N, CA, C and O atoms as a GROMACS GRO file, in nm:
protein
  524
    1MET      N    1  14.344   6.423  11.010
    1MET     CA    2  14.216   6.408  10.946
    1MET      C    3  14.104   6.446  11.041
    1MET      O    4  14.004   6.506  10.998
    2ALA      N    5  14.118   6.412  11.168
    2ALA     CA    6  14.014   6.443  11.267
    2ALA      C    7  14.004   6.593  11.287
    2ALA      O    8  13.894   6.646  11.304
    3LYS      N    9  14.120   6.663  11.285
    3LYS     CA   10  14.119   6.808  11.301
    3LYS      C   11  14.045   6.873  11.184
    3LYS      O   12  13.967   6.967  11.204
    4GLU      N   13  14.069   6.822  11.064
    4GLU     CA   14  14.005   6.876  10.945
    4GLU      C   15  13.854   6.855  10.950
    4GLU      O   16  13.779   6.943  10.910
    5THR      N   17  13.810   6.742  10.998
    5THR     CA   18  13.668   6.712  11.010
    5THR      C   19  13.602   6.803  11.112
    5THR      O   20  13.491   6.853  11.090
    6LYS      N   21  13.671   6.826  11.226
    6LYS     CA   22  13.617   6.916  11.328
    6LYS      C   23  13.606   7.058  11.274
    6LYS      O   24  13.509   7.129  11.300
    7LYS      N   25  13.708   7.100  11.198
    7LYS     CA   26  13.707   7.234  11.141
    7LYS      C   27  13.592   7.250  11.042
    7LYS      O   28  13.523   7.352  11.042
    8LYS      N   29  13.571   7.149  10.958
    8LYS     CA   30  13.461   7.152  10.862
    8LYS      C   31  13.326   7.155  10.936
    8LYS      O   32  13.234   7.225  10.894
    9SER      N   33  13.315   7.080  11.044
    9SER     CA   34  13.192   7.077  11.123
    9SER      C   35  13.163   7.215  11.183
    9SER      O   36  13.049   7.260  11.184
   10LYS      N   37  13.268   7.281  11.234
   10LYS     CA   38  13.250   7.414  11.292
   10LYS      C   39  13.208   7.514  11.184
   10LYS      O   40  13.119   7.597  11.207
   11VAL      N   41  13.272   7.508  11.069
   11VAL     CA   42  13.238   7.598  10.958
   11VAL      C   43  13.093   7.574  10.915
   11VAL      O   44  13.018   7.669  10.891
   12LEU      N   45  13.055   7.449  10.906
   12LEU     CA   46  12.918   7.413  10.868
   12LEU      C   47  12.818   7.463  10.973
   12LEU      O   48  12.712   7.514  10.938
   13ALA      N   49  12.852   7.448  11.100
   13ALA     CA   50  12.765   7.495  11.207
   13ALA      C   51  12.748   7.647  11.200
   13ALA      O   52  12.636   7.697  11.215
   14VAL      N   53  12.856   7.719  11.178
   14VAL     CA   54  12.848   7.865  11.166
   14VAL      C   55  12.763   7.903  11.044
   14VAL      O   56  12.680   7.994  11.051
   15PHE      N   57  12.783   7.832  10.934
   15PHE     CA   58  12.703   7.857  10.814
   15PHE      C   59  12.555   7.843  10.844
   15PHE      O   60  12.476   7.930  10.808
   16TRP      N   61  12.516   7.735  10.911
   16TRP     CA   62  12.374   7.711  10.941
   16TRP      C   63  12.318   7.816  11.037
   16TRP      O   64  12.203   7.857  11.022
   17VAL      N   65  12.396   7.859  11.133
   17VAL     CA   66  12.350   7.964  11.225
   17VAL      C   67  12.326   8.094  11.147
   17VAL      O   68  12.222   8.158  11.164
   18VAL      N   69  12.421   8.131  11.062
   18VAL     CA   70  12.406   8.252  10.982
   18VAL      C   71  12.285   8.239  10.889
   18VAL      O   72  12.206   8.332  10.876
   19PHE      N   73  12.271   8.125  10.827
   19PHE     CA   74  12.158   8.100  10.737
   19PHE      C   75  12.025   8.115  10.811
   19PHE      O   76  11.933   8.180  10.761
   20LEU      N   77  12.014   8.056  10.930
   20LEU     CA   78  11.891   8.064  11.007
   20LEU      C   79  11.861   8.207  11.052
   20LEU      O   80  11.745   8.250  11.051
   21VAL      N   81  11.964   8.280  11.090
   21VAL     CA   82  11.945   8.421  11.128
   21VAL      C   83  11.890   8.500  11.010
   21VAL      O   84  11.800   8.582  11.027
   22ILE      N   85  11.944   8.478  10.892
   22ILE     CA   86  11.897   8.548  10.772
   22ILE      C   87  11.752   8.511  10.742
   22ILE      O   88  11.672   8.599  10.711
   23VAL      N   89  11.718   8.385  10.750
   23VAL     CA   90  11.580   8.341  10.724
   23VAL      C   91  11.484   8.405  10.824
   23VAL      O   92  11.378   8.455  10.785
   24VAL      N   93  11.520   8.403  10.951
   24VAL     CA   94  11.434   8.464  11.054
   24VAL      C   95  11.417   8.614  11.026
   24VAL      O   96  11.307   8.667  11.039
   25ALA      N   97  11.525   8.682  10.990
   25ALA     CA   98  11.518   8.826  10.961
   25ALA      C   99  11.424   8.853  10.844
   25ALA      O  100  11.347   8.949  10.848
   26ILE      N  101  11.429   8.771  10.741
   26ILE     CA  102  11.341   8.787  10.625
   26ILE      C  103  11.196   8.766  10.666
   26ILE      O  104  11.110   8.846  10.629
   27VAL      N  105  11.168   8.661  10.740
   27VAL     CA  106  11.031   8.631  10.783
   27VAL      C  107  10.977   8.744  10.870
   27VAL      O  108  10.864   8.789  10.850
   28VAL      N  109  11.055   8.789  10.966
   28VAL     CA  110  11.012   8.898  11.054
   28VAL      C  111  10.988   9.025  10.971
   28VAL      O  112  10.891   9.097  10.994
   29GLY      N  113  11.074   9.051  10.876
   29GLY     CA  114  11.057   9.168  10.790
   29GLY      C  115  10.929   9.160  10.709
   29GLY      O  116  10.859   9.261  10.694
   30LEU      N  117  10.897   9.044  10.657
   30LEU     CA  118  10.773   9.028  10.582
   30LEU      C  119  10.651   9.043  10.670
   30LEU      O  120  10.552   9.103  10.629
   31MET      N  121  10.658   8.990  10.791
   31MET     CA  122  10.544   8.994  10.881
   31MET      C  123  10.520   9.135  10.934
   31MET      O  124  10.405   9.173  10.957
   32SER      N  125  10.624   9.212  10.952
   32SER     CA  126  10.608   9.346  11.008
   32SER      C  127  10.615   9.453  10.900
   32SER      O  128  10.629   9.571  10.930
   33GLY      N  129  10.605   9.411  10.776
   33GLY     CA  130  10.615   9.505  10.666
   33GLY      C  131  10.502   9.605  10.664
   33GLY      O  132  10.408   9.597  10.743
   34GLU      N  133  10.512   9.697  10.573
   34GLU     CA  134  10.414   9.802  10.561
   34GLU      C  135  10.284   9.747  10.507
   34GLU      O  136  10.278   9.637  10.450
   35GLY      N  137  10.180   9.825  10.525
   35GLY     CA  138  10.049   9.789  10.471
   35GLY      C  139  10.048   9.812  10.321
   35GLY      O  140  10.153   9.827  10.257
   36LEU      N  141   9.930   9.813  10.267
   36LEU     CA  142   9.912   9.832  10.124
   36LEU      C  143   9.936   9.977  10.084
   36LEU      O  144   9.922  10.068  10.167
   37LYS      N  145   9.971   9.997   9.960
   37LYS     CA  146   9.979  10.134   9.909
   37LYS      C  147   9.836  10.183   9.890
   37LYS      O  148   9.746  10.104   9.860
   38TYR      N  149   9.816  10.312   9.909
   38TYR     CA  150   9.681  10.367   9.900
   38TYR      C  151   9.687  10.513   9.856
   38TYR      O  152   9.792  10.577   9.861
   39THR      N  153   9.571  10.564   9.814
   39THR     CA  154   9.555  10.703   9.780
   39THR      C  155   9.441  10.758   9.863
   39THR      O  156   9.332  10.701   9.866
   40ILE      N  157   9.465  10.868   9.931
   40ILE     CA  158   9.358  10.934  10.006
   40ILE      C  159   9.279  11.018   9.905
   40ILE      O  160   9.334  11.107   9.841
   41VAL      N  161   9.149  10.989   9.892
   41VAL     CA  162   9.067  11.063   9.797
   41VAL      C  163   8.982  11.170   9.865
   41VAL      O  164   8.935  11.263   9.799
   42GLU      N  165   8.964  11.157   9.997
   42GLU     CA  166   8.887  11.259  10.068
   42GLU      C  167   8.920  11.256  10.216
   42GLU      O  168   8.937  11.149  10.276
   43LYS      N  169   8.928  11.376  10.275
   43LYS     CA  170   8.940  11.392  10.419
   43LYS      C  171   8.822  11.480  10.461
   43LYS      O  172   8.803  11.588  10.405
   44GLU      N  173   8.745  11.433  10.558
   44GLU     CA  174   8.628  11.509  10.602
   44GLU      C  175   8.627  11.521  10.754
   44GLU      O  176   8.619  11.422  10.826
   45ASP      N  177   8.635  11.644  10.801
   45ASP     CA  178   8.629  11.671  10.944
   45ASP      C  179   8.482  11.664  10.985
   45ASP      O  180   8.401  11.747  10.943
   46THR      N  181   8.448  11.566  11.067
   46THR     CA  182   8.309  11.547  11.111
   46THR      C  183   8.297  11.575  11.261
   46THR      O  184   8.213  11.516  11.329
   47SER      N  185   8.381  11.664  11.311
   47SER     CA  186   8.385  11.693  11.454
   47SER      C  187   8.252  11.747  11.505
   47SER      O  188   8.178  11.817  11.435
   48LEU      N  189   8.225  11.713  11.630
   48LEU     CA  190   8.113  11.768  11.704
   48LEU      C  191   8.174  11.851  11.817
   48LEU      O  192   8.291  11.834  11.848
   49PRO      N  193   8.097  11.941  11.877
   49PRO     CA  194   8.153  12.019  11.988
   49PRO      C  195   8.214  11.928  12.095
   49PRO      O  196   8.144  11.843  12.152
   50GLY      N  197   8.343  11.945  12.121
   50GLY     CA  198   8.412  11.866  12.223
   50GLY      C  199   8.453  11.727  12.178
   50GLY      O  200   8.513  11.654  12.257
   51THR      N  201   8.424  11.689  12.053
   51THR     CA  202   8.460  11.556  12.003
   51THR      C  203   8.526  11.568  11.866
   51THR      O  204   8.456  11.573  11.764
   52PRO      N  205   8.658  11.574  11.862
   52PRO     CA  206   8.726  11.581  11.732
   52PRO      C  207   8.715  11.449  11.655
   52PRO      O  208   8.753  11.343  11.704
   53ARG      N  209   8.660  11.459  11.533
   53ARG     CA  210   8.639  11.340  11.451
   53ARG      C  211   8.684  11.366  11.307
   53ARG      O  212   8.671  11.477  11.256
   54MET      N  213   8.738  11.262  11.244
   54MET     CA  214   8.784  11.274  11.107
   54MET      C  215   8.751  11.147  11.031
   54MET      O  216   8.756  11.037  11.087
   55VAL      N  217   8.717  11.162  10.903
   55VAL     CA  218   8.691  11.048  10.815
   55VAL      C  219   8.782  11.060  10.693
   55VAL      O  220   8.787  11.164  10.628
   56TYR      N  221   8.852  10.953  10.662
   56TYR     CA  222   8.931  10.943  10.540
   56TYR      C  223   8.863  10.841  10.448
   56TYR      O  224   8.815  10.737  10.494
   57ARG      N  225   8.860  10.872  10.320
   57ARG     CA  226   8.820  10.775  10.217
   57ARG      C  227   8.947  10.746  10.137
   57ARG      O  228   9.010  10.837  10.083
   58VAL      N  229   8.984  10.619  10.131
   58VAL     CA  230   9.107  10.580  10.062
   58VAL      C  231   9.079  10.468   9.963
   58VAL      O  232   8.991  10.385   9.983
   59VAL      N  233   9.156  10.469   9.857
   59VAL     CA  234   9.154  10.360   9.759
   59VAL      C  235   9.285  10.286   9.773
   59VAL      O  236   9.392  10.345   9.757
   60VAL      N  237   9.277  10.157   9.804
   60VAL     CA  238   9.400  10.077   9.815
   60VAL      C  239   9.441  10.032   9.675
   60VAL      O  240   9.357  10.000   9.591
   61GLU      N  241   9.570  10.030   9.653
   61GLU     CA  242   9.624   9.995   9.521
   61GLU      C  243   9.654   9.846   9.519
   61GLU      O  244   9.761   9.802   9.562
   62VAL      N  245   9.558   9.768   9.468
   62VAL     CA  246   9.572   9.622   9.466
   62VAL      C  247   9.529   9.567   9.331
   62VAL      O  248   9.456   9.632   9.256
   63GLU      N  249   9.575   9.447   9.302
   63GLU     CA  250   9.537   9.375   9.181
   63GLU      C  251   9.433   9.268   9.211
   63GLU      O  252   9.359   9.225   9.122
   64GLU      N  253   9.428   9.226   9.337
   64GLU     CA  254   9.329   9.126   9.381
   64GLU      C  255   9.277   9.167   9.518
   64GLU      O  256   9.337   9.252   9.585
   65ILE      N  257   9.168   9.108   9.558
   65ILE     CA  258   9.107   9.145   9.686
   65ILE      C  259   9.206   9.117   9.798
   65ILE      O  260   9.253   9.004   9.813
   66PRO      N  261   9.238   9.218   9.878
   66PRO     CA  262   9.335   9.200   9.986
   66PRO      C  263   9.274   9.126  10.105
   66PRO      O  264   9.152   9.115  10.117
   67THR      N  265   9.359   9.077  10.191
   67THR     CA  266   9.312   9.008  10.311
   67THR      C  267   9.265   9.112  10.413
   67THR      O  268   9.301   9.229  10.406
   68ASN      N  269   9.186   9.067  10.507
   68ASN     CA  270   9.141   9.153  10.616
   68ASN      C  271   9.262   9.209  10.691
   68ASN      O  272   9.264   9.326  10.728
   69GLU      N  273   9.363   9.124  10.713
   69GLU     CA  274   9.482   9.166  10.786
   69GLU      C  275   9.556   9.277  10.713
   69GLU      O  276   9.604   9.372  10.776
   70GLU      N  277   9.567   9.267  10.581
   70GLU     CA  278   9.635   9.371  10.502
   70GLU      C  279   9.561   9.504  10.513
   70GLU      O  280   9.622   9.609  10.530
   71LEU      N  281   9.429   9.498  10.503
   71LEU     CA  282   9.350   9.621  10.513
   71LEU      C  283   9.358   9.681  10.652
   71LEU      O  284   9.371   9.803  10.667
   72GLU      N  285   9.348   9.597  10.754
   72GLU     CA  286   9.354   9.645  10.892
   72GLU      C  287   9.491   9.708  10.921
   72GLU      O  288   9.499   9.813  10.985
   73LYS      N  289   9.597   9.644  10.873
   73LYS     CA  290   9.733   9.698  10.893
   73LYS      C  291   9.747   9.832  10.822
   73LYS      O  292   9.811   9.924  10.874
   74THR      N  293   9.689   9.844  10.703
   74THR     CA  294   9.695   9.970  10.629
   74THR      C  295   9.621  10.080  10.703
   74THR      O  296   9.671  10.192  10.714
   75ALA      N  297   9.503  10.049  10.754
   75ALA     CA  298   9.426  10.148  10.831
   75ALA      C  299   9.503  10.191  10.955
   75ALA      O  300   9.503  10.309  10.991
   76LEU      N  301   9.567  10.096  11.020
   76LEU     CA  302   9.645  10.126  11.140
   76LEU      C  303   9.760  10.221  11.106
   76LEU      O  304   9.790  10.313  11.183
   77GLU      N  305   9.826  10.199  10.994
   77GLU     CA  306   9.935  10.287  10.951
   77GLU      C  307   9.883  10.428  10.924
   77GLU      O  308   9.949  10.526  10.960
   78ILE      N  309   9.766  10.439  10.862
   78ILE     CA  310   9.707  10.570  10.834
   78ILE      C  311   9.679  10.642  10.965
   78ILE      O  312   9.706  10.762  10.978
   79TRP      N  313   9.624  10.571  11.061
   79TRP     CA  314   9.593  10.629  11.192
   79TRP      C  315   9.719  10.675  11.263
   79TRP      O  316   9.723  10.784  11.321
   80LYS      N  317   9.823  10.591  11.259
   80LYS     CA  318   9.949  10.624  11.326
   80LYS      C  319  10.022  10.740  11.259
   80LYS      O  320  10.103  10.808  11.322
   81ASP      N  321   9.993  10.763  11.131
   81ASP     CA  322  10.062  10.866  11.055
   81ASP      C  323   9.996  11.004  11.077
   81ASP      O  324   9.945  11.065  10.983
   82GLY      N  325   9.998  11.050  11.202
   82GLY     CA  326   9.951  11.185  11.233
   82GLY      C  327   9.803  11.198  11.261
   82GLY      O  328   9.750  11.309  11.258
   83ASN      N  329   9.735  11.089  11.289
   83ASN     CA  330   9.590  11.096  11.312
   83ASN      C  331   9.547  11.045  11.449
   83ASN      O  332   9.428  11.028  11.474
   84LYS      N  333   9.642  11.021  11.537
   84LYS     CA  334   9.609  10.970  11.670
   84LYS      C  335   9.538  11.074  11.757
   84LYS      O  336   9.473  11.038  11.855
   85HIS      N  337   9.550  11.202  11.723
   85HIS     CA  338   9.490  11.307  11.806
   85HIS      C  339   9.338  11.316  11.791
   85HIS      O  340   9.272  11.379  11.874
   86TRP      N  341   9.283  11.253  11.686
   86TRP     CA  342   9.138  11.253  11.669
   86TRP      C  343   9.077  11.157  11.770
   86TRP      O  344   9.124  11.044  11.786
   87GLU      N  345   8.972  11.201  11.838
   87GLU     CA  346   8.906  11.112  11.933
   87GLU      C  347   8.836  10.998  11.859
   87GLU      O  348   8.835  10.883  11.904
   88TRP      N  349   8.779  11.031  11.745
   88TRP     CA  350   8.718  10.932  11.657
   88TRP      C  351   8.783  10.950  11.520
   88TRP      O  352   8.782  11.060  11.464
   89PHE      N  353   8.838  10.844  11.466
   89PHE     CA  354   8.902  10.849  11.333
   89PHE      C  355   8.854  10.728  11.254
   89PHE      O  356   8.869  10.614  11.299
   90THR      N  357   8.797  10.753  11.137
   90THR     CA  358   8.741  10.645  11.056
   90THR      C  359   8.809  10.642  10.920
   90THR      O  360   8.831  10.745  10.857
   91VAL      N  361   8.841  10.522  10.875
   91VAL     CA  362   8.898  10.503  10.741
   91VAL      C  363   8.802  10.415  10.662
   91VAL      O  364   8.779  10.299  10.696
   92PHE      N  365   8.745  10.472  10.554
   92PHE     CA  366   8.664  10.396  10.460
   92PHE      C  367   8.758  10.351  10.349
   92PHE      O  368   8.826  10.434  10.287
   93MET      N  369   8.762  10.221  10.323
   93MET     CA  370   8.858  10.166  10.228
   93MET      C  371   8.786  10.108  10.106
   93MET      O  372   8.693  10.028  10.118
   94TYR      N  373   8.833  10.151   9.990
   94TYR     CA  374   8.774  10.108   9.864
   94TYR      C  375   8.879  10.038   9.780
   94TYR      O  376   8.998  10.063   9.793
   95LEU      N  377   8.832   9.948   9.693
   95LEU     CA  378   8.920   9.882   9.597
   95LEU      C  379   8.918   9.965   9.469
   95LEU      O  380   8.824  10.041   9.446
   96PRO      N  381   9.021   9.953   9.386
   96PRO     CA  382   9.026  10.032   9.262
   96PRO      C  383   8.898  10.016   9.179
   96PRO      O  384   8.847   9.905   9.162
   97GLY      N  385   8.849  10.128   9.129
   97GLY     CA  386   8.730  10.127   9.045
   97GLY      C  387   8.599  10.140   9.121
   97GLY      O  388   8.494  10.162   9.060
   98MET      N  389   8.602  10.126   9.253
   98MET     CA  390   8.479  10.141   9.331
   98MET      C  391   8.445  10.289   9.345
   98MET      O  392   8.534  10.374   9.350
   99ASP      N  393   8.317  10.319   9.352
   99ASP     CA  394   8.268  10.455   9.372
   99ASP      C  395   8.290  10.493   9.518
   99ASP      O  396   8.230  10.433   9.607
  100THR      N  397   8.375  10.591   9.542
  100THR     CA  398   8.407  10.630   9.680
  100THR      C  399   8.295  10.707   9.747
  100THR      O  400   8.308  10.747   9.863
  101GLY      N  401   8.186  10.729   9.677
  101GLY     CA  402   8.068  10.791   9.737
  101GLY      C  403   7.969  10.687   9.786
  101GLY      O  404   7.868  10.720   9.848
  102ASN      N  405   7.998  10.560   9.757
  102ASN     CA  406   7.911  10.451   9.798
  102ASN      C  407   7.969  10.377   9.918
  102ASN      O  408   8.062  10.424   9.983
  103VAL      N  409   7.911  10.262   9.946
  103VAL     CA  410   7.950  10.179  10.060
  103VAL      C  411   8.096  10.135  10.044
  103VAL      O  412   8.133  10.084   9.938
  104PRO      N  413   8.178  10.154  10.148
  104PRO     CA  414   8.318  10.109  10.140
  104PRO      C  415   8.330   9.958  10.163
  104PRO      O  416   8.244   9.897  10.225
  105TYR      N  417   8.437   9.901  10.111
  105TYR     CA  418   8.463   9.758  10.132
  105TYR      C  419   8.515   9.733  10.273
  105TYR      O  420   8.470   9.640  10.341
  106GLY      N  421   8.609   9.814  10.317
  106GLY     CA  422   8.664   9.800  10.452
  106GLY      C  423   8.635   9.924  10.534
  106GLY      O  424   8.638  10.036  10.482
  107VAL      N  425   8.606   9.904  10.663
  107VAL     CA  426   8.579  10.016  10.753
  107VAL      C  427   8.660   9.996  10.880
  107VAL      O  428   8.653   9.892  10.945
  108ALA      N  429   8.739  10.099  10.914
  108ALA     CA  430   8.816  10.096  11.038
  108ALA      C  431   8.775  10.217  11.122
  108ALA      O  432   8.789  10.331  11.078
  109HIS      N  433   8.725  10.190  11.242
  109HIS     CA  434   8.687  10.297  11.337
  109HIS      C  435   8.786  10.294  11.452
  109HIS      O  436   8.795  10.195  11.525
  110PHE      N  437   8.859  10.402  11.469
  110PHE     CA  438   8.948  10.418  11.584
  110PHE      C  439   8.874  10.508  11.683
  110PHE      O  440   8.849  10.625  11.654
  111LYS      N  441   8.839  10.453  11.798
  111LYS     CA  442   8.766  10.529  11.899
  111LYS      C  443   8.835  10.508  12.033
  111LYS      O  444   8.925  10.425  12.045
  112PRO      N  445   8.794  10.582  12.133
  112PRO     CA  446   8.859  10.569  12.264
  112PRO      C  447   8.861  10.425  12.316
  112PRO      O  448   8.953  10.386  12.388
  113GLU      N  449   8.760  10.346  12.282
  113GLU     CA  450   8.753  10.208  12.329
  113GLU      C  451   8.845  10.114  12.250
  113GLU      O  452   8.868  10.000  12.292
  114GLY      N  453   8.898  10.160  12.138
  114GLY     CA  454   8.986  10.077  12.057
  114GLY      C  455   8.943  10.074  11.912
  114GLY      O  456   8.856  10.150  11.870
  115LEU      N  457   9.005   9.987  11.836
  115LEU     CA  458   8.979   9.975  11.692
  115LEU      C  459   8.866   9.877  11.667
  115LEU      O  460   8.863   9.767  11.722
  116GLU      N  461   8.772   9.918  11.581
  116GLU     CA  462   8.670   9.828  11.526
  116GLU      C  463   8.697   9.820  11.378
  116GLU      O  464   8.706   9.923  11.311
  117PHE      N  465   8.710   9.698  11.324
  117PHE     CA  466   8.738   9.682  11.182
  117PHE      C  467   8.640   9.580  11.125
  117PHE      O  468   8.613   9.477  11.187
  118ARG      N  469   8.589   9.609  11.006
  118ARG     CA  470   8.498   9.512  10.942
  118ARG      C  471   8.509   9.523  10.790
  118ARG      O  472   8.547   9.626  10.734
  119ILE      N  473   8.475   9.414  10.726
  119ILE     CA  474   8.468   9.405  10.581
  119ILE      C  475   8.320   9.400  10.544
  119ILE      O  476   8.240   9.333  10.611
  120GLN      N  477   8.284   9.471  10.438
  120GLN     CA  478   8.146   9.473  10.391
  120GLN      C  479   8.142   9.413  10.250
  120GLN      O  480   8.158   9.484  10.151
  121GLU      N  481   8.121   9.283  10.245
  121GLU     CA  482   8.122   9.211  10.116
  121GLU      C  483   8.019   9.268  10.019
  121GLU      O  484   8.042   9.269   9.898
  122ALA      N  485   7.906   9.316  10.070
  122ALA     CA  486   7.800   9.369   9.984
  122ALA      C  487   7.848   9.488   9.902
  122ALA      O  488   7.790   9.518   9.797
  123ALA      N  489   7.953   9.556   9.946
  123ALA     CA  490   8.006   9.670   9.873
  123ALA      C  491   8.061   9.630   9.737
  123ALA      O  492   8.077   9.715   9.649
  124LEU      N  493   8.091   9.502   9.719
  124LEU     CA  494   8.150   9.455   9.593
  124LEU      C  495   8.046   9.433   9.484
  124LEU      O  496   8.081   9.425   9.366
  125TYR      N  497   7.918   9.424   9.521
  125TYR     CA  498   7.812   9.399   9.421
  125TYR      C  499   7.811   9.510   9.317
  125TYR      O  500   7.813   9.629   9.350
  126GLY      N  501   7.807   9.469   9.192
  126GLY     CA  502   7.805   9.563   9.082
  126GLY      C  503   7.940   9.621   9.045
  126GLY      O  504   7.949   9.712   8.963
  127THR      N  505   8.048   9.568   9.106
  127THR     CA  506   8.183   9.614   9.072
  127THR      C  507   8.258   9.500   9.004
  127THR      O  508   8.210   9.387   8.998
  128LYS      N  509   8.376   9.530   8.953
  128LYS     CA  510   8.458   9.426   8.891
  128LYS      C  511   8.507   9.324   8.993
  128LYS      O  512   8.555   9.216   8.957
  129TRP      N  513   8.495   9.358   9.122
  129TRP     CA  514   8.543   9.272   9.229
  129TRP      C  515   8.439   9.170   9.273
  129TRP      O  516   8.469   9.079   9.350
  130GLU      N  517   8.316   9.183   9.223
  130GLU     CA  518   8.209   9.090   9.262
  130GLU      C  519   8.244   8.949   9.213
  130GLU      O  520   8.284   8.929   9.099
  131SER      N  521   8.227   8.852   9.304
  131SER     CA  522   8.262   8.714   9.264
  131SER      C  523   8.139   8.634   9.231
  131SER      O  524   8.150   8.516   9.195
   0.00000   0.00000   0.00000
């Protein structure tokens, strides 16, 4: 009987280790997952002599206002996807239905000093996203 109990304990211990590994893998996968889906609506080369610069205007595909972290992660993915060679790279981020010729909701500036990211709540005024 003692052998059977020890065997059950070992099986249970292995089960819990496997279970915990799976849970950790899922959490890590969610945390390091991709950014939001988006559509690039405009690419504009704004280079100056000796300073390569590019601006993207993108609409993120969301049903509700995304978090700052989601938008920043999305901008970072866009920059990493073949845009690191620009000395200055800017991503203007819009929510669905916003006029991409107006003020963007999210702005990501990649410059030699690093990333600057900000949300512009005022961009939501007059849109379906205004609260």
